[in-house]
N, C-alpha and C positions, 0 to 999 in steps of 0.2 A: 326410175331412179338408176342412176349410174355412179358407179364407182371408180375413182382415179387413183393412180399411184404418184402423187406427187413427190417424186424423188429425181432430184436432179433435172435431167433432160428426159426421162421416163414418161412415154406417150400411154403407158397402159390403162386401159379403161374396161370395166366388167360390169354387168348387172346384178352380178351377186359377189356378195362381200367375202364369201368363202374364197372364192377364185382370185381377189386381189389380195388376200392374206397369203394363199398359196404362193401368187407371184412375188411378192415382197421376200418370203423366205427363200425359194429358190433361185431369184435372180439379184437380189440386192445384199444379201448376207454375206459376210466376208467369208472367203473358203479357207479351209485350213492349209491347203496347198494351191499356190498360184497358177492359173492357166498360162501356158506360154506359147506365143506365136509371133513369128517375125522378130525374135531376139528381144521381145516385149514381155513382161508379166502383167497379169490382170487378177485383181483381187476380188473381182464379183463377176458372176456369169454375163451380168447386164453390160459390163466395160468391155468383157471379151466379144459379146454379140455385136457390140457396136463396132468394135474393132473390124470384125469378121465382115460385116454388112459394108463398110467403107472401102477396107484395103482389098476384100477379095470377092466384090461384088462379080466379077468375071469369073470367078473359080480360082484355083489353085493351078499355076501351069507349070509344066515339067521343064525344067532348065535345059534339057537336052534335045528334046524333039518339039515342045512348045503346045504340046497337047494339053488341054484344061479338064480340070477334073471339080465337081462340086464340093467334095470333102478332101480334107489333107491327108486322111489314111488311104484314100483311093490314089492319089497322086504318089504317096510312099510306096504303095504297093507295086503301082507301075514303075516306080524307079529302079526296081530290081531287075526288071528288063534289060536297062542299060547297063548296069553295074554286073551282070551274068550272076547274080544271088540267087541262090534257089534253096531257101531256108527249110522247105517242106520235103521229106524224105519217107518212102514207103518203109514202114517197117516190117513188112512182112517178105518183100524181096530185095530190099535195099539197093535195088538198081536206079530204081526211080527217083528222081529229086524233080522239083519245079519251084517257080517262084510264087505259085496261086494255091491257096488252100482248096480252093474249089477243084482244080484240076487234080488235086491228090485225091479227093473224095470220088471224081469221075475214075480215075485209074483204079480204085479200090473197089467199087463198084462193078467195073467192066472185067477186071483181072480175078478177082476172088468171087 
């Protein structure tokens, strides 16, 4: 037996009723705060995921160099390179700053 989420254009199917219930709650309920992307807002995770699959199938691309990323957060972090933005500072030596949290972690391990 298969359970389906007959909600709009949702194609979700599961062999377990509990999975379907969880899917409806996490993907189709109205969000307290809408998700924002591409100057548009989405009231459900399902609507946001549909947009992401259609508009960002090739990933998020950097406007400066064209490099693409699978997640917007990775592209945003990459953009710090072009802006010379270095928001992570070593609290121990106060001399080292970097655009990447992982570089700061490596600095702390290697230096202290």
